[in-house]
C-alpha positions as CSV (number, residue, x, y, z in Angstrom):
1,M,18.7,-24.4,-34.1
2,S,15.1,-25.4,-33.2
3,K,14.2,-29.3,-31.5
4,K,13.1,-30.0,-34.5
5,I,15.6,-29.6,-36.6
6,A,18.1,-31.4,-35.2
7,L,15.8,-34.0,-34.2
8,I,15.5,-34.1,-38.0
9,I,18.8,-34.1,-38.9
10,M,19.7,-37.3,-36.5
11,F,16.8,-38.9,-38.1
12,F,18.5,-38.4,-41.0
13,I,21.9,-39.6,-39.6
14,L,20.7,-42.8,-37.6
15,G,18.5,-44.2,-41.0
16,I,22.2,-43.6,-42.9
17,L,23.7,-45.1,-39.8
18,L,21.6,-47.8,-39.9
19,I,21.6,-48.0,-43.7
20,F,26.1,-48.6,-43.2
21,H,25.2,-51.1,-40.5
22,I,23.0,-53.7,-42.3
23,L,25.7,-53.6,-45.6
24,I,28.3,-54.3,-42.9
25,F,26.5,-56.9,-41.3
26,A,25.5,-58.8,-45.1
27,Q,28.9,-58.6,-45.5
28,I,29.2,-56.0,-48.5
29,L,30.7,-53.9,-47.0
30,P,34.2,-55.2,-45.1
31,Y,34.3,-54.6,-41.5
32,D,37.3,-54.3,-41.1
33,M,36.3,-50.4,-41.3
34,I,34.5,-50.4,-38.0
35,W,34.7,-51.3,-34.4
36,A,38.3,-49.9,-34.7
37,G,39.2,-52.3,-36.4
38,K,39.4,-54.3,-33.7
39,L,36.9,-57.4,-34.6
40,N,38.9,-61.1,-36.1
41,S,35.7,-63.1,-37.2
42,V,32.4,-62.9,-39.3
43,E,31.0,-64.5,-36.2
44,E,32.0,-61.8,-33.7
45,M,31.4,-58.5,-36.8
46,K,27.8,-60.1,-36.7
47,K,27.6,-59.6,-33.0
48,F,29.1,-56.4,-32.8
49,E,26.6,-55.4,-35.6
50,T,23.4,-56.6,-33.5
51,V,24.2,-54.8,-31.1
52,S,24.6,-51.9,-33.0
53,L,21.7,-52.3,-35.2
54,L,19.6,-52.7,-31.9
55,V,21.3,-50.1,-30.1
56,N,20.5,-47.5,-33.3
57,S,16.9,-48.5,-33.8
58,F,16.2,-47.9,-30.2
59,I,17.3,-44.6,-30.4
60,L,15.2,-44.1,-33.5
61,I,12.1,-45.4,-31.4
62,I,13.4,-42.3,-28.6
63,L,13.8,-40.2,-30.7
64,I,10.3,-40.3,-32.6
65,I,9.0,-40.3,-29.8
66,K,10.5,-37.2,-28.6
67,F,9.0,-35.6,-31.4
68,K,5.5,-36.7,-31.5
69,L,5.9,-35.0,-27.5
70,I,7.3,-32.2,-29.1
71,E,4.7,-31.8,-32.1
72,K,2.1,-32.1,-28.9
73,A,3.9,-29.3,-26.8
74,K,4.6,-32.0,-23.8
75,N,7.9,-33.3,-21.8
76,N,8.4,-36.8,-20.3
77,W,11.4,-37.2,-18.3
78,V,12.0,-40.9,-19.3
79,I,12.1,-39.5,-22.7
80,D,14.5,-37.0,-21.4
81,F,16.7,-39.3,-19.4
82,F,17.5,-41.4,-22.1
83,I,18.2,-38.7,-24.4
84,W,21.1,-37.5,-22.1
85,V,22.4,-41.0,-22.4
86,F,22.7,-40.1,-26.3
87,V,24.8,-37.6,-25.4
88,V,27.2,-38.7,-23.3
89,F,27.1,-42.1,-25.2
90,F,27.8,-40.3,-28.2
91,A,30.7,-38.3,-26.6
92,F,32.4,-41.3,-25.3
93,N,32.0,-43.0,-28.9
94,T,33.8,-39.6,-30.2
95,I,36.5,-40.7,-28.4
96,G,36.6,-44.4,-28.7
97,N,36.7,-43.2,-32.8
98,L,40.0,-40.8,-31.6
99,F,42.2,-44.7,-31.2
100,A,40.4,-46.5,-34.7
101,K,43.2,-47.8,-37.5
102,N,40.6,-46.4,-40.1
103,K,41.2,-43.2,-40.8
104,Y,37.3,-43.4,-42.2
105,E,36.2,-44.7,-39.1
106,L,38.4,-42.1,-37.2
107,I,37.6,-38.7,-39.7
108,I,34.1,-39.4,-40.4
109,G,32.8,-41.6,-37.4
110,G,34.6,-39.1,-34.8
111,L,33.2,-36.1,-36.6
112,L,29.1,-37.8,-37.2
113,T,29.3,-39.4,-33.7
114,L,30.2,-35.5,-32.4
115,T,27.2,-34.1,-33.8
116,C,25.2,-36.2,-32.6
117,S,26.3,-36.3,-29.4
118,F,25.6,-32.5,-29.8
119,L,22.2,-32.6,-31.8
120,C,21.0,-34.9,-29.1
121,Y,21.8,-32.1,-26.4
122,K,20.0,-29.7,-28.6
123,I,16.6,-32.2,-28.7
124,V,17.0,-32.5,-25.1
125,Q,18.4,-29.0,-23.6
126,K,15.5,-27.0,-21.4
127,T,14.6,-24.0,-23.3
128,V,13.5,-20.6,-21.1
129,N,10.7,-19.3,-22.7
130,S,11.3,-15.5,-23.3
131,S,8.6,-13.5,-21.3
132,E,10.3,-16.0,-18.0
133,K,13.0,-14.0,-19.0
134,K,13.8,-11.4,-15.8
135,P,15.2,-8.5,-16.3
136,L,19.0,-7.7,-14.8
137,E,18.5,-4.9,-12.4
138,G,19.1,-0.9,-12.9
139,Q,17.4,-1.5,-16.9
């Protein structure tokens, strides 16, 4: 899978997640289906959802920058550092989803965060040019 394809899939997932969190924030969807079912009030949900919307927007901005860098065949260690942070963030979020009270959050949330962790890894992993590969001795 190319980095561009992984980025496009991440853009799609993040777009859906942003819409989902906006629907939760607007109280169109119930908030008991998120945050492992541990939110106790609308005020608490609004605080947590504000953080979630900001974090998802930040991730989206960083990935847009990475997409533009890939198009220009450039690298930026700060952007790559943040994407490595996202790999870890999504991996820990996957573990957190395993403790969710809601089965949808456990299954769908767990699969989404695991997928995002994998995609971010694909986006940031170093690629080795075939011209740089050295043949094994004796070949």
